[in-house]
C-alpha positions, 0 to 999 in steps of 0.5 A: 476697899473690899466691896462684897463677899459671898459665901456658900456651903461654908461652915454653918453658912448656906448662903450669905452675900454681903456688901461693904462700904468704906470706913468702919464696919462693925461685925457683933451678934452673940457668942457662938453666932458665928462671928469667926466664919466671917474671918475664917472665909476672908482668910480662905479667900486671901490664900489660906490652906483649905480644909474639908471641914470647912464644907457645910455638913451634907454640902459637896464643896464650899465656895468664897468670892471676895470682889476688891476695888483697886486703886490706879497705881496700886501695886495689887493692879499692877500685879494683877495686869502683870499677870494678864488677869484683869477683867476688860469690862471692869479694869479695877476689879479683882474678883477673888474665888476659892473652891473647896471639895469634898474630895479635899482638893481646892481651886482658886480664881482671880477674876474668872482665871485659874490660879495656884495659892502663891498668886492669891497670896502676892495679890492678896498681901497688898489688899487685905490684913486679917488680924485674928484673936491670937495677934496679941500673942503673934505680937510677942513674935520677934519675927512678927515685930521686925514685919511690922516695923519694915511695913511701916517704914521701909520699901518693900522693893528694898526688903525684896531686893535685900532677901533676894540678894542674900539667898542669891549669895548663900546659893553661890556659897553652898556651890561653891563649898560643894565643888571645893569639897569634891575638887579636894577629893578629886586630888588624888584622882587628878594625880593619877590622870597626869600619871595615866596621861604621861604614861599613854603619852610615852607609847603614843598610841595611835589609832589603828596602830595595835591592828596594824602591829598585831598583823605585822608581827604575825607576818614577821614571825611565820617569815621563814615558813612564809618565804619557803611557801612562797618559793615553792609557789613560785617554782610550781608557777615557773614550770608550766612547759606542758601547759605552754607546749599545749598552747602552742599545738591548739594553735596548731590546729586548722578548725574554727569550733567554737568550743575549740576557739573557747578551750584556746582562748581559756587556755591562754588566759590561764597562762596569762594569769599564772605569769601574773601571779608568779610576778606578784609573787616575785615581788612579794618576795623581793619586798619581804622583810624578814629582819630579826631586828625589825621583828624585835621592835614590833614585838617590843611595842606590842608588848607595851601595848598588852602591858599598858592594857592591862594596867588600864583595863583597856583593850589595847586596841582601845588605848588611844580612845581611852588616853582621849578620855582621860585627857577630857577628864583632866581638862574637866577638872581644871575647868571645874577649877576655874568655876571656882573662881567664877562662883568665888565672883558670884558670892562676893558680888551678891554679898556685896548687894545684899551689904548695900541695900540691908544698909539701906534698909537699916538707915530706914528701920532706925528712922522708922523706929523712933516714928513708930514708937512715938505714934505706939506710945501716943495710942497707948496713952487714949487706950488707957496705958497712960504714962506708958511708953514703947520703943524699939531695941535693935541688935546686931543679926545676919540673915536675908532679913538684914543686919539687924533684929529688933525687939518691942520694948514697953514701959508699963510703969514709969517707975521701972526700966523698959523691958521686953514685950513679951515678959512686961505686958499682961494679956489685957495690955498686950491686946492694947498694945497689939491694937496700938501697933496694929493701927500705927502700922495701918495708918502708915501702910495704907491698907485698902482693908484692915480686918480686926477680930474683937480688938478690943478685947479686955477693954470697956466703957470710956477705953472701949469708946476710945477705941471705937473712936481710933478705929473710926478715925483709921477708917477715914483712909483705910476700910476697917472690919471690926469684930467687936463685943463692945457696944461703944465700940459697935455704935461708932461703926459707920456700917454695922453686920449682925451675925445670928443663926436662925431656927436651923442653926444656919448662919446669916450676916444682915445689915442694921440699920435705925431701930434694928441698930439701937436693939443690937446695941442694947443687946450688946449693953445687957444681953436678954434682958432688953428694957426701955432703960438699956434701949434709951442707952443704946440710943445715947451711944449712938447719938453720941457717936454721931453714927446716924442711921449707918448706911449698908446693903445686904 
């Protein structure tokens, strides 16, 4: 339940601290007193987007804090623990806090820990349900109708699982369609890749082969000049008679002078090197291949390298690497085609999962629809719509919300067939229907806190008394906070809060009991013209309601 609400510098509120009790809490006040501020503050702390115009003029920031007491085993408490946001000193407490700065920045906290709005909404989804004054207009929307029916009789886990499966199937199908389109456009590319690879594989270029062939070509194409030059070099190196004679003569000199010894050694080494060079040149000449047929073969292969180099716009020495790249690209396309099969299987699996869970949801909806219609119809009778009936019509659909859409239909006159709630019901009837639906859904949903803003609009007298008793009965198992203008409803509250403005036009919220409560109910009956008669009638309403002094705290 909602235990405490603290508001600071919010709209026309300077500071308000109010505690809430179980049961039905009624909130009253003159028109324009600021009752909507309470609704806006609760909506803000429940995750509504912040606006800077909610900050009190002259203040730097607005702040709203709501303290909830969570039941053990509730989804909200489990979510708090799962997010590691629980308070060790008060394990069941959930303290929600929103701050709006004049710079437009908004911050949210759970038990003092900063969180994002998604977390706030997740936590408050099972804590508080706020029905604003436009709820009866919203009730005409078919998505809202389906949500109400689901909340009444379909497990939340099944609804979430169904939506998750649907979204996963759509993602897989979208990825599949994109991949298939890409592959369809790649068919021409794939044919070109195969053709180019066939050309390159016919050549079979090896890494470094072009450089080797090019060097060999240069050598073979200059064969005659090379051979002539080598022959001349060999002849020159062979004609070293003078040098050899000088070596012999120097060897005959009988002198051990170091310079002479060095000269003899150098000359001997030089002749040895010349002999080695001549030997190597003779070996080169003997091994030299000047066969024109071999030159023709080398030339032909080089030509093939150059031809493919021009066609593929790749340097001839990179043809081998280019062939590897084309093969990799072709293999990648083959992998993508295998991915098509994987995506097809993934989409099929998620669609099967969706169909399975959606089937369970459909069965639960149809089972819940009759019970829901019976409860709403019963509430319609006590809300002054005697002879009226409520029903839920189904039609086929396919979305993340399941295999059907629903439409709330109503009979307000037994002489006429049922029709769409949006077309058949008048404004006043729709307000009563909204209340009937809200009460029926809340009884089944077991929400900790239900907030209603003028749910009794358009009703008065005996019907207003019935509305009040309906809400008080609902308050036996759900905390109900109801903003009302009906004195009959106000008299039935277990707690009574009055919203008023002081001389400086600041909004205040106070709990009234005993005589002050009688005065407030009397004001609601007669306005500013309070008389002993209206006070007596107010006391009668309170006594008949059995409200007693109405406990409350501020």
